[in-house]
A tleap script that builds the chain and sets N, CA, C and O, in Angstrom:
source leaprc.protein.ff14SB
mol = sequence {
  NMET ARG ARG SER ASN LYS GLY VAL LEU LEU
  LEU GLY PHE ALA LEU PHE CYS ILE VAL VAL
  LEU VAL ILE ILE LEU SER SER LEU THR SER
  GLU SER ASP GLN ASP LEU TYR LEU ARG ASP
  VAL GLN GLU VAL GLU THR VAL THR SER LYS
  MET ILE ASP ALA ASN PHE GLN GLN GLU LEU
  ILE THR LYS LEU LYS ASP GLU GLY TYR LYS
  PRO THR GLY SER ILE ALA TYR THR ILE PHE
  SER MET ASP LYS LYS GLU ILE THR ILE VAL
  LEU HIE GLY ILE ASP THR SER ARG LYS LYS
  ALA GLU LYS TYR ILE GLU GLN LEU THR ASN
  GLN LEU SER THR SER LEU GLY LEU GLY THR
  PHE LYS VAL LYS VAL VAL GLU ASP LYS CASP
}
set mol.1.N position { 49.937 -22.077 33.772 }
set mol.1.CA position { 49.250 -22.225 32.337 }
set mol.1.C position { 47.806 -22.419 33.224 }
set mol.1.O position { 46.808 -22.697 32.559 }
set mol.2.N position { 47.684 -22.305 34.450 }
set mol.2.CA position { 45.931 -22.345 34.637 }
set mol.2.C position { 45.714 -21.461 35.040 }
set mol.2.O position { 44.490 -21.588 34.999 }
set mol.3.N position { 45.861 -20.521 35.464 }
set mol.3.CA position { 45.622 -18.912 34.755 }
set mol.3.C position { 45.154 -18.355 34.064 }
set mol.3.O position { 44.320 -17.450 34.110 }
set mol.4.N position { 46.099 -19.287 32.677 }
set mol.4.CA position { 45.774 -18.353 31.312 }
set mol.4.C position { 44.484 -19.682 31.128 }
set mol.4.O position { 43.955 -19.549 30.024 }
set mol.5.N position { 43.873 -20.899 31.936 }
set mol.5.CA position { 43.308 -22.006 30.849 }
set mol.5.C position { 42.132 -20.555 31.522 }
set mol.5.O position { 41.768 -19.750 30.664 }
set mol.6.N position { 41.753 -20.384 32.628 }
set mol.6.CA position { 40.496 -18.862 33.418 }
set mol.6.C position { 40.871 -18.435 32.586 }
set mol.6.O position { 40.172 -19.032 31.768 }
set mol.7.N position { 41.787 -17.490 31.723 }
set mol.7.CA position { 40.569 -16.281 31.407 }
set mol.7.C position { 40.091 -17.210 30.256 }
set mol.7.O position { 38.938 -17.166 29.827 }
set mol.8.N position { 41.227 -18.218 29.688 }
set mol.8.CA position { 40.244 -18.816 28.080 }
set mol.8.C position { 38.319 -18.386 28.491 }
set mol.8.O position { 37.429 -17.609 28.146 }
set mol.9.N position { 38.612 -19.663 29.548 }
set mol.9.CA position { 37.086 -20.153 29.912 }
set mol.9.C position { 36.378 -18.629 30.073 }
set mol.9.O position { 35.774 -18.465 29.013 }
set mol.10.N position { 36.169 -17.355 30.988 }
set mol.10.CA position { 36.146 -16.759 30.988 }
set mol.10.C position { 35.810 -15.964 29.861 }
set mol.10.O position { 34.663 -15.815 29.439 }
set mol.11.N position { 36.659 -15.546 29.467 }
set mol.11.CA position { 36.439 -14.742 28.103 }
set mol.11.C position { 34.970 -15.630 27.089 }
set mol.11.O position { 33.808 -15.330 26.816 }
set mol.12.N position { 35.848 -16.758 26.820 }
set mol.12.CA position { 34.470 -18.182 26.099 }
set mol.12.C position { 33.268 -17.793 26.501 }
set mol.12.O position { 32.459 -17.331 25.697 }
set mol.13.N position { 33.020 -17.921 27.707 }
set mol.13.CA position { 31.520 -17.693 28.402 }
set mol.13.C position { 31.101 -16.607 28.490 }
set mol.13.O position { 29.915 -16.474 28.793 }
set mol.14.N position { 32.339 -14.868 28.138 }
set mol.14.CA position { 31.706 -14.040 28.087 }
set mol.14.C position { 30.876 -13.888 26.519 }
set mol.14.O position { 29.709 -13.571 26.290 }
set mol.15.N position { 32.182 -14.313 25.423 }
set mol.15.CA position { 31.531 -14.656 24.254 }
set mol.15.C position { 30.094 -15.216 24.429 }
set mol.15.O position { 29.068 -14.616 24.749 }
set mol.16.N position { 30.262 -16.317 24.181 }
set mol.16.CA position { 28.972 -16.909 24.830 }
set mol.16.C position { 27.561 -16.458 25.250 }
set mol.16.O position { 26.517 -16.841 24.722 }
set mol.17.N position { 27.681 -15.544 26.328 }
set mol.17.CA position { 26.105 -14.788 26.967 }
set mol.17.C position { 25.929 -13.843 25.939 }
set mol.17.O position { 24.747 -13.586 25.712 }
set mol.18.N position { 27.398 -12.800 24.727 }
set mol.18.CA position { 26.728 -12.075 24.398 }
set mol.18.C position { 26.152 -12.777 23.040 }
set mol.18.O position { 25.091 -12.468 22.498 }
set mol.19.N position { 27.038 -13.757 22.612 }
set mol.19.CA position { 26.138 -14.275 21.024 }
set mol.19.C position { 24.315 -14.899 21.130 }
set mol.19.O position { 23.536 -14.869 20.177 }
set mol.20.N position { 23.962 -15.456 22.618 }
set mol.20.CA position { 23.112 -15.332 23.320 }
set mol.20.C position { 22.035 -14.455 23.639 }
set mol.20.O position { 20.868 -14.838 23.563 }
set mol.21.N position { 22.456 -12.918 24.108 }
set mol.21.CA position { 22.247 -12.332 23.579 }
set mol.21.C position { 21.478 -11.305 22.910 }
set mol.21.O position { 20.456 -10.640 23.080 }
set mol.22.N position { 22.422 -11.466 22.066 }
set mol.22.CA position { 22.248 -10.651 20.307 }
set mol.22.C position { 20.833 -11.971 19.517 }
set mol.22.O position { 19.930 -11.705 18.725 }
set mol.23.N position { 21.118 -13.041 20.021 }
set mol.23.CA position { 19.640 -13.980 19.541 }
set mol.23.C position { 18.358 -13.257 19.826 }
set mol.23.O position { 17.429 -12.628 19.318 }
set mol.24.N position { 18.863 -13.722 20.944 }
set mol.24.CA position { 17.924 -13.251 22.466 }
set mol.24.C position { 16.735 -11.645 21.017 }
set mol.24.O position { 15.818 -11.726 20.199 }
set mol.25.N position { 17.687 -10.455 21.615 }
set mol.25.CA position { 17.417 -9.704 21.378 }
set mol.25.C position { 16.842 -9.152 19.467 }
set mol.25.O position { 16.121 -8.346 18.879 }
set mol.26.N position { 17.873 -10.374 19.209 }
set mol.26.CA position { 16.489 -9.905 16.989 }
set mol.26.C position { 15.392 -10.491 17.218 }
set mol.26.O position { 14.280 -10.011 16.995 }
set mol.27.N position { 15.614 -11.508 17.652 }
set mol.27.CA position { 14.310 -12.549 17.376 }
set mol.27.C position { 13.419 -12.016 18.550 }
set mol.27.O position { 12.352 -12.628 18.527 }
set mol.28.N position { 13.474 -10.879 19.815 }
set mol.28.CA position { 11.982 -10.081 20.066 }
set mol.28.C position { 12.307 -9.083 18.411 }
set mol.28.O position { 13.352 -8.896 17.788 }
set mol.29.N position { 10.786 -8.599 18.143 }
set mol.29.CA position { 10.242 -7.675 17.024 }
set mol.29.C position { 9.264 -6.832 18.255 }
set mol.29.O position { 8.861 -7.097 19.387 }
set mol.30.N position { 9.175 -5.823 17.417 }
set mol.30.CA position { 7.883 -4.560 18.267 }
set mol.30.C position { 6.085 -5.051 17.904 }
set mol.30.O position { 5.049 -4.609 18.400 }
set mol.31.N position { 6.378 -6.536 16.438 }
set mol.31.CA position { 5.595 -6.572 16.279 }
set mol.31.C position { 5.412 -7.609 15.150 }
set mol.31.O position { 5.767 -7.437 13.983 }
set mol.32.N position { 4.834 -8.665 15.631 }
set mol.32.CA position { 5.019 -9.664 15.241 }
set mol.32.C position { 4.906 -10.133 13.801 }
set mol.32.O position { 4.686 -9.028 13.305 }
set mol.33.N position { 4.895 -11.065 12.648 }
set mol.33.CA position { 4.330 -10.986 11.757 }
set mol.33.C position { 3.154 -11.090 11.560 }
set mol.33.O position { 2.720 -10.395 10.641 }
set mol.34.N position { 2.442 -11.726 12.103 }
set mol.34.CA position { 0.340 -12.327 12.547 }
set mol.34.C position { -0.116 -10.329 12.574 }
set mol.34.O position { -0.759 -9.628 11.793 }
set mol.35.N position { 0.702 -10.000 14.036 }
set mol.35.CA position { 0.200 -8.379 13.539 }
set mol.35.C position { 0.246 -7.953 12.884 }
set mol.35.O position { -0.812 -7.803 12.272 }
set mol.36.N position { 1.391 -7.371 12.370 }
set mol.36.CA position { 1.410 -6.701 10.840 }
set mol.36.C position { 0.432 -7.280 10.004 }
set mol.36.O position { -0.278 -6.382 9.552 }
set mol.37.N position { -0.008 -8.717 9.489 }
set mol.37.CA position { -0.650 -9.024 9.119 }
set mol.37.C position { -2.089 -8.405 9.259 }
set mol.37.O position { -2.821 -8.027 8.344 }
set mol.38.N position { -2.305 -8.390 10.479 }
set mol.38.CA position { -3.740 -8.411 11.006 }
set mol.38.C position { -4.092 -6.216 10.817 }
set mol.38.O position { -5.063 -5.461 10.849 }
set mol.39.N position { -2.567 -6.107 10.631 }
set mol.39.CA position { -3.066 -4.728 11.129 }
set mol.39.C position { -3.234 -4.042 9.138 }
set mol.39.O position { -4.155 -3.324 8.749 }
set mol.40.N position { -2.564 -4.336 8.632 }
set mol.40.CA position { -2.571 -4.357 6.376 }
set mol.40.C position { -3.908 -5.119 6.332 }
set mol.40.O position { -4.223 -5.170 5.143 }
set mol.41.N position { -4.823 -5.725 7.072 }
set mol.41.CA position { -5.916 -6.557 7.179 }
set mol.41.C position { -7.002 -5.240 7.698 }
set mol.41.O position { -7.932 -4.514 7.347 }
set mol.42.N position { -6.468 -5.438 8.332 }
set mol.42.CA position { -7.633 -3.249 9.242 }
set mol.42.C position { -7.452 -2.542 8.763 }
set mol.42.O position { -8.379 -1.742 8.897 }
set mol.43.N position { -6.312 -1.984 7.789 }
set mol.43.CA position { -6.438 -1.183 6.860 }
set mol.43.C position { -7.499 -1.250 5.732 }
set mol.43.O position { -8.499 -0.611 5.404 }
set mol.44.N position { -6.793 -2.347 5.289 }
set mol.44.CA position { -7.750 -2.671 3.474 }
set mol.44.C position { -9.577 -2.259 4.234 }
set mol.44.O position { -10.403 -1.360 4.081 }
set mol.45.N position { -9.455 -3.710 5.173 }
set mol.45.CA position { -11.106 -2.933 5.315 }
set mol.45.C position { -10.695 -1.323 5.976 }
set mol.45.O position { -9.611 -1.292 6.558 }
set mol.46.N position { -11.134 -0.590 5.945 }
set mol.46.CA position { -10.989 -0.005 6.156 }
set mol.46.C position { -11.276 1.473 4.885 }
set mol.46.O position { -12.259 2.206 4.778 }
set mol.47.N position { -10.043 1.457 4.134 }
set mol.47.CA position { -10.656 1.625 3.000 }
set mol.47.C position { -11.559 1.163 2.156 }
set mol.47.O position { -12.300 1.664 1.310 }
set mol.48.N position { -11.301 -0.116 2.642 }
set mol.48.CA position { -13.166 -0.610 1.359 }
set mol.48.C position { -14.194 -0.008 2.195 }
set mol.48.O position { -15.213 0.354 1.607 }
set mol.49.N position { -14.113 0.197 3.661 }
set mol.49.CA position { -16.067 0.530 4.039 }
set mol.49.C position { -15.281 2.436 3.291 }
set mol.49.O position { -15.955 2.995 2.425 }
set mol.50.N position { -14.069 3.060 3.728 }
set mol.50.CA position { -14.774 4.404 2.996 }
set mol.50.C position { -14.964 4.709 1.914 }
set mol.50.O position { -15.776 5.577 1.593 }
set mol.51.N position { -14.002 3.829 0.842 }
set mol.51.CA position { -14.425 3.459 -0.451 }
set mol.51.C position { -16.374 3.541 -0.204 }
set mol.51.O position { -16.782 4.402 -0.983 }
set mol.52.N position { -16.947 3.243 0.186 }
set mol.52.CA position { -17.961 2.371 0.328 }
set mol.52.C position { -19.213 3.138 0.252 }
set mol.52.O position { -20.304 3.131 -0.317 }
set mol.53.N position { -18.459 3.862 1.180 }
set mol.53.CA position { -19.788 4.824 2.475 }
set mol.53.C position { -19.304 6.326 1.709 }
set mol.53.O position { -19.321 7.118 2.652 }
set mol.54.N position { -19.083 6.732 1.055 }
set mol.54.CA position { -18.502 7.748 0.122 }
set mol.54.C position { -19.126 7.799 -1.255 }
set mol.54.O position { -19.602 8.692 -1.956 }
set mol.55.N position { -18.908 6.274 -1.388 }
set mol.55.CA position { -19.464 6.216 -3.052 }
set mol.55.C position { -18.863 6.724 -3.999 }
set mol.55.O position { -19.342 7.418 -4.896 }
set mol.56.N position { -17.141 6.207 -3.753 }
set mol.56.CA position { -16.787 6.732 -4.737 }
set mol.56.C position { -16.240 6.519 -5.832 }
set mol.56.O position { -15.311 7.103 -6.390 }
set mol.57.N position { -17.039 5.390 -6.218 }
set mol.57.CA position { -16.487 5.182 -7.563 }
set mol.57.C position { -17.992 5.860 -8.097 }
set mol.57.O position { -17.965 6.356 -9.223 }
set mol.58.N position { -18.252 5.868 -7.946 }
set mol.58.CA position { -19.762 6.316 -8.550 }
set mol.58.C position { -19.296 7.618 -8.912 }
set mol.58.O position { -19.368 8.078 -10.051 }
set mol.59.N position { -18.513 8.572 -7.286 }
set mol.59.CA position { -18.446 9.857 -7.784 }
set mol.59.C position { -17.021 9.770 -9.326 }
set mol.59.O position { -16.721 10.094 -10.475 }
set mol.60.N position { -16.729 9.224 -8.368 }
set mol.60.CA position { -15.250 9.165 -9.806 }
set mol.60.C position { -16.455 9.115 -11.747 }
set mol.60.O position { -16.204 10.095 -12.450 }
set mol.61.N position { -16.856 8.737 -11.981 }
set mol.61.CA position { -17.107 8.378 -12.533 }
set mol.61.C position { -18.136 9.445 -13.528 }
set mol.61.O position { -18.332 9.681 -14.720 }
set mol.62.N position { -18.496 9.774 -12.532 }
set mol.62.CA position { -19.418 11.596 -12.506 }
set mol.62.C position { -18.069 12.552 -12.877 }
set mol.62.O position { -17.896 12.716 -14.084 }
set mol.63.N position { -17.337 13.038 -12.194 }
set mol.63.CA position { -16.006 13.787 -12.524 }
set mol.63.C position { -15.477 13.267 -13.317 }
set mol.63.O position { -14.568 14.053 -13.583 }
set mol.64.N position { -15.318 11.999 -14.283 }
set mol.64.CA position { -14.889 12.079 -15.796 }
set mol.64.C position { -15.496 12.094 -16.468 }
set mol.64.O position { -15.399 12.219 -17.689 }
set mol.65.N position { -16.219 11.977 -15.865 }
set mol.65.CA position { -17.804 12.386 -17.631 }
set mol.65.C position { -17.937 13.772 -17.124 }
set mol.65.O position { -18.148 14.613 -17.998 }
set mol.66.N position { -17.891 14.026 -16.389 }
set mol.66.CA position { -17.811 15.870 -16.045 }
set mol.66.C position { -16.470 16.079 -16.991 }
set mol.66.O position { -16.807 16.757 -17.962 }
set mol.67.N position { -15.616 15.869 -17.025 }
set mol.67.CA position { -14.407 15.888 -17.909 }
set mol.67.C position { -14.715 16.033 -18.881 }
set mol.67.O position { -14.729 17.189 -19.303 }
set mol.68.N position { -15.133 14.910 -19.768 }
set mol.68.CA position { -15.375 14.728 -20.850 }
set mol.68.C position { -14.853 13.179 -21.103 }
set mol.68.O position { -14.680 12.763 -22.249 }
set mol.69.N position { -14.640 12.443 -20.048 }
set mol.69.CA position { -14.064 11.330 -20.614 }
set mol.69.C position { -15.421 9.943 -20.452 }
set mol.69.O position { -16.381 10.123 -19.702 }
set mol.70.N position { -15.307 9.020 -21.033 }
set mol.70.CA position { -16.311 8.347 -21.231 }
set mol.70.C position { -16.219 7.413 -20.584 }
set mol.70.O position { -16.617 6.493 -21.298 }
set mol.71.N position { -15.827 6.882 -19.273 }
set mol.71.CA position { -15.525 5.574 -18.295 }
set mol.71.C position { -16.755 4.529 -19.357 }
set mol.71.O position { -17.474 4.990 -20.244 }
set mol.72.N position { -16.698 3.417 -19.021 }
set mol.72.CA position { -17.010 2.058 -19.026 }
set mol.72.C position { -17.838 1.817 -17.615 }
set mol.72.O position { -18.597 0.852 -17.712 }
set mol.73.N position { -17.867 2.446 -16.379 }
set mol.73.CA position { -17.830 2.105 -15.599 }
set mol.73.C position { -16.894 0.809 -14.512 }
set mol.73.O position { -16.923 0.507 -13.319 }
set mol.74.N position { -16.252 0.413 -15.535 }
set mol.74.CA position { -15.407 -1.397 -15.482 }
set mol.74.C position { -14.324 -0.151 -13.945 }
set mol.74.O position { -13.511 0.751 -14.155 }
set mol.75.N position { -14.726 -0.574 -12.906 }
set mol.75.CA position { -12.698 -0.138 -12.388 }
set mol.75.C position { -12.958 -1.105 -11.404 }
set mol.75.O position { -13.981 -1.631 -10.966 }
set mol.76.N position { -11.069 -1.250 -11.042 }
set mol.76.CA position { -11.362 -2.377 -10.349 }
set mol.76.C position { -9.690 -1.609 -9.626 }
set mol.76.O position { -8.935 -0.860 -10.246 }
set mol.77.N position { -9.484 -2.185 -7.957 }
set mol.77.CA position { -9.330 -1.846 -7.006 }
set mol.77.C position { -7.920 -2.838 -6.621 }
set mol.77.O position { -8.024 -4.063 -6.570 }
set mol.78.N position { -6.825 -2.240 -6.407 }
set mol.78.CA position { -5.784 -3.661 -5.536 }
set mol.78.C position { -5.170 -2.576 -4.141 }
set mol.78.O position { -4.561 -1.545 -3.856 }
set mol.79.N position { -5.854 -3.701 -3.648 }
set mol.79.CA position { -5.702 -2.228 -2.062 }
set mol.79.C position { -4.670 -4.107 -0.942 }
set mol.79.O position { -5.165 -5.154 -0.525 }
set mol.80.N position { -2.869 -3.441 -0.920 }
set mol.80.CA position { -2.473 -3.816 -0.099 }
set mol.80.C position { -2.060 -3.325 1.058 }
set mol.80.O position { -1.207 -3.740 1.842 }
set mol.81.N position { -2.806 -2.327 1.086 }
set mol.81.CA position { -2.305 -1.037 3.327 }
set mol.81.C position { -2.988 0.473 2.886 }
set mol.81.O position { -3.078 0.960 1.760 }
set mol.82.N position { -3.429 1.019 4.186 }
set mol.82.CA position { -3.795 2.592 3.091 }
set mol.82.C position { -2.848 3.147 2.452 }
set mol.82.O position { -3.264 3.943 1.609 }
set mol.83.N position { -1.079 2.993 2.545 }
set mol.83.CA position { -0.629 3.809 1.628 }
set mol.83.C position { -0.352 3.317 -0.130 }
set mol.83.O position { -0.062 3.919 -1.164 }
set mol.84.N position { -0.619 1.949 0.240 }
set mol.84.CA position { -0.516 1.088 -1.303 }
set mol.84.C position { -1.251 0.805 -1.660 }
set mol.84.O position { -1.876 -0.076 -1.069 }
set mol.85.N position { -1.773 1.374 -2.991 }
set mol.85.CA position { -3.494 1.324 -3.018 }
set mol.85.C position { -2.785 1.078 -4.642 }
set mol.85.O position { -1.592 1.150 -4.939 }
set mol.86.N position { -3.943 0.774 -5.528 }
set mol.86.CA position { -3.913 0.699 -7.000 }
set mol.86.C position { -4.972 0.585 -7.557 }
set mol.86.O position { -5.725 -0.356 -7.306 }
set mol.87.N position { -5.344 1.829 -8.719 }
set mol.87.CA position { -6.490 1.505 -9.168 }
set mol.87.C position { -6.611 1.378 -10.363 }
set mol.87.O position { -5.454 1.413 -10.781 }
set mol.88.N position { -7.268 1.252 -11.187 }
set mol.88.CA position { -7.812 0.732 -13.331 }
set mol.88.C position { -8.943 1.100 -12.760 }
set mol.88.O position { -9.644 0.846 -11.780 }
set mol.89.N position { -8.838 2.530 -14.718 }
set mol.89.CA position { -10.116 2.613 -14.489 }
set mol.89.C position { -9.707 2.754 -15.855 }
set mol.89.O position { -8.748 3.315 -16.385 }
set mol.90.N position { -11.349 1.652 -16.580 }
set mol.90.CA position { -11.629 1.492 -17.972 }
set mol.90.C position { -12.054 2.484 -18.452 }
set mol.90.O position { -12.830 3.215 -17.836 }
set mol.91.N position { -11.554 2.777 -19.905 }
set mol.91.CA position { -12.017 3.921 -20.250 }
set mol.91.C position { -12.753 3.777 -22.082 }
set mol.91.O position { -12.252 2.864 -22.738 }
set mol.92.N position { -13.696 4.510 -22.699 }
set mol.92.CA position { -13.587 3.708 -24.416 }
set mol.92.C position { -12.965 5.506 -24.748 }
set mol.92.O position { -13.208 6.564 -24.167 }
set mol.93.N position { -12.121 5.179 -25.911 }
set mol.93.CA position { -11.734 6.604 -26.601 }
set mol.93.C position { -10.510 7.264 -25.892 }
set mol.93.O position { -10.791 8.421 -26.203 }
set mol.94.N position { -9.433 7.376 -25.216 }
set mol.94.CA position { -8.837 8.101 -25.337 }
set mol.94.C position { -8.486 9.323 -25.796 }
set mol.94.O position { -9.126 9.384 -26.846 }
set mol.95.N position { -7.896 10.322 -25.695 }
set mol.95.CA position { -7.682 11.862 -26.309 }
set mol.95.C position { -6.529 11.405 -26.856 }
set mol.95.O position { -5.679 10.718 -26.289 }
set mol.96.N position { -6.519 11.966 -28.433 }
set mol.96.CA position { -4.879 11.687 -29.123 }
set mol.96.C position { -3.543 11.982 -28.058 }
set mol.96.O position { -2.704 11.098 -28.227 }
set mol.97.N position { -3.116 12.996 -26.998 }
set mol.97.CA position { -2.809 13.135 -26.175 }
set mol.97.C position { -3.196 11.586 -24.354 }
set mol.97.O position { -4.023 11.325 -23.480 }
set mol.98.N position { -1.948 11.168 -24.868 }
set mol.98.CA position { -2.693 9.666 -23.453 }
set mol.98.C position { -2.246 10.439 -22.036 }
set mol.98.O position { -2.739 11.126 -21.142 }
set mol.99.N position { -1.202 9.959 -22.374 }
set mol.99.CA position { -0.267 10.805 -21.422 }
set mol.99.C position { -0.850 11.465 -20.695 }
set mol.99.O position { -1.198 11.150 -19.557 }
set mol.100.N position { -1.118 12.880 -21.469 }
set mol.100.CA position { -1.475 14.278 -20.264 }
set mol.100.C position { -2.931 13.433 -20.405 }
set mol.100.O position { -3.669 14.024 -19.617 }
set mol.101.N position { -3.640 12.428 -20.975 }
set mol.101.CA position { -4.554 12.271 -19.635 }
set mol.101.C position { -5.249 11.300 -19.466 }
set mol.101.O position { -6.415 10.960 -19.666 }
set mol.102.N position { -3.955 10.729 -18.890 }
set mol.102.CA position { -3.645 9.807 -17.967 }
set mol.102.C position { -3.156 10.683 -16.540 }
set mol.102.O position { -3.897 10.416 -15.595 }
set mol.103.N position { -2.159 11.580 -16.235 }
set mol.103.CA position { -2.051 12.570 -15.633 }
set mol.103.C position { -3.208 13.077 -15.508 }
set mol.103.O position { -3.810 13.060 -14.434 }
set mol.104.N position { -3.668 13.585 -16.565 }
set mol.104.CA position { -4.548 14.043 -15.074 }
set mol.104.C position { -6.066 13.176 -14.839 }
set mol.104.O position { -6.636 13.619 -13.842 }
set mol.105.N position { -6.409 12.682 -15.140 }
set mol.105.CA position { -6.861 11.585 -14.644 }
set mol.105.C position { -6.856 10.951 -13.402 }
set mol.105.O position { -7.722 10.857 -12.532 }
set mol.106.N position { -5.323 10.394 -13.519 }
set mol.106.CA position { -4.431 10.463 -12.187 }
set mol.106.C position { -4.902 11.083 -10.762 }
set mol.106.O position { -5.284 10.613 -9.690 }
set mol.107.N position { -4.661 12.478 -11.339 }
set mol.107.CA position { -4.710 13.514 -10.723 }
set mol.107.C position { -6.364 14.046 -9.886 }
set mol.107.O position { -6.515 14.409 -8.719 }
set mol.108.N position { -7.416 13.911 -10.988 }
set mol.108.CA position { -8.528 13.800 -10.233 }
set mol.108.C position { -8.712 12.960 -9.608 }
set mol.108.O position { -9.155 13.278 -8.504 }
set mol.109.N position { -8.475 11.068 -9.910 }
set mol.109.CA position { -8.473 10.859 -8.976 }
set mol.109.C position { -7.846 10.661 -7.557 }
set mol.109.O position { -8.308 9.964 -6.654 }
set mol.110.N position { -6.930 11.260 -7.542 }
set mol.110.CA position { -6.500 11.384 -6.256 }
set mol.110.C position { -6.933 12.292 -5.265 }
set mol.110.O position { -6.995 12.138 -4.045 }
set mol.111.N position { -7.420 13.926 -6.453 }
set mol.111.CA position { -7.822 15.164 -5.435 }
set mol.111.C position { -9.060 14.641 -4.565 }
set mol.111.O position { -9.282 14.797 -3.365 }
set mol.112.N position { -10.114 13.681 -5.972 }
set mol.112.CA position { -11.464 12.869 -5.043 }
set mol.112.C position { -11.015 12.416 -4.160 }
set mol.112.O position { -11.321 12.842 -3.046 }
set mol.113.N position { -9.887 11.112 -4.355 }
set mol.113.CA position { -9.413 9.888 -2.668 }
set mol.113.C position { -8.733 11.214 -1.833 }
set mol.113.O position { -8.752 11.539 -0.646 }
set mol.114.N position { -8.452 11.490 -2.395 }
set mol.114.CA position { -7.926 12.707 -0.593 }
set mol.114.C position { -8.522 13.740 0.094 }
set mol.114.O position { -7.965 14.201 1.090 }
set mol.115.N position { -9.920 14.310 -0.425 }
set mol.115.CA position { -10.631 14.519 -0.284 }
set mol.115.C position { -11.809 13.819 0.933 }
set mol.115.O position { -12.257 14.361 1.944 }
set mol.116.N position { -12.100 12.327 0.339 }
set mol.116.CA position { -12.798 11.970 1.072 }
set mol.116.C position { -12.401 10.846 1.733 }
set mol.116.O position { -13.036 9.792 1.734 }
set mol.117.N position { -10.848 11.138 2.580 }
set mol.117.CA position { -10.128 11.146 3.229 }
set mol.117.C position { -9.282 9.133 3.120 }
set mol.117.O position { -8.723 8.503 4.018 }
set mol.118.N position { -9.460 8.868 2.187 }
set mol.118.CA position { -8.334 7.703 0.968 }
set mol.118.C position { -6.853 7.003 0.867 }
set mol.118.O position { -6.282 5.913 0.828 }
set mol.119.N position { -6.560 9.033 0.845 }
set mol.119.CA position { -5.287 8.603 0.691 }
set mol.119.C position { -5.167 8.778 -1.204 }
set mol.119.O position { -6.206 8.888 -1.854 }
set mol.120.N position { -4.527 8.778 -1.524 }
set mol.120.CA position { -3.546 8.199 -3.048 }
set mol.120.C position { -3.544 7.269 -3.684 }
set mol.120.O position { -3.212 6.371 -2.910 }
set mol.121.N position { -3.746 6.752 -4.893 }
set mol.121.CA position { -4.081 5.421 -5.553 }
set mol.121.C position { -2.251 6.136 -6.711 }
set mol.121.O position { -1.648 7.146 -7.073 }
set mol.122.N position { -2.245 4.574 -6.755 }
set mol.122.CA position { -1.674 4.693 -8.137 }
set mol.122.C position { -2.782 4.225 -9.472 }
set mol.122.O position { -3.608 3.313 -9.483 }
set mol.123.N position { -2.477 5.112 -10.426 }
set mol.123.CA position { -3.755 5.498 -11.422 }
set mol.123.C position { -3.085 4.591 -12.709 }
set mol.123.O position { -1.985 4.704 -13.249 }
set mol.124.N position { -4.216 3.638 -12.974 }
set mol.124.CA position { -3.765 2.771 -14.368 }
set mol.124.C position { -4.866 3.156 -15.242 }
set mol.124.O position { -6.004 2.812 -14.923 }
set mol.125.N position { -4.678 3.783 -16.236 }
set mol.125.CA position { -5.738 3.674 -17.738 }
set mol.125.C position { -5.770 2.825 -18.599 }
set mol.125.O position { -4.775 2.458 -19.223 }
set mol.126.N position { -7.025 2.350 -18.772 }
set mol.126.CA position { -7.000 1.473 -19.923 }
set mol.126.C position { -8.013 1.428 -20.665 }
set mol.126.O position { -9.103 1.304 -20.108 }
set mol.127.N position { -7.932 1.550 -22.753 }
set mol.127.CA position { -8.343 1.685 -23.714 }
set mol.127.C position { -9.306 0.490 -23.310 }
set mol.127.O position { -9.124 -0.378 -22.456 }
set mol.128.N position { -10.619 0.734 -24.348 }
set mol.128.CA position { -11.856 -0.209 -24.202 }
set mol.128.C position { -11.810 -0.013 -25.563 }
set mol.128.O position { -12.029 1.048 -26.147 }
set mol.129.N position { -11.480 -1.214 -26.114 }
set mol.129.CA position { -11.573 -1.146 -27.823 }
set mol.129.C position { -12.486 -1.026 -28.236 }
set mol.129.O position { -12.709 -0.189 -29.112 }
set mol.130.N position { -13.644 -2.082 -27.601 }
set mol.130.CA position { -14.605 -2.151 -28.218 }
set mol.130.C position { -15.503 -1.573 -28.564 }
set mol.130.O position { -16.347 -2.114 -29.279 }
savepdb mol mol.pdb
quit
């Protein structure tokens, strides 16, 4: 009977060690939440800086005008990281084929942004009814 108690204790201790090891390993991550947040903030600052240096908004407005669109000059950006960016462009009167125009504006925007090293944007077009 004494022998089986030692086996149970040894097995219990081994399981305890395994559980503790798993908990310790799962709590260790390569980057903490704060590190991830700081990296995202730095990416946003980098994208914003590149946009300002390249005069991205004015370049985009000029390209849209060259293609016959009537931008109001109102462009909104939402930048979460280098890979996750959104842009909203406000235009006066969009052609009858709105979906085709939106797709073309997205291609035009992303062609310009990629050439400037900004990556691509998810593009939303809004029509100014005034």
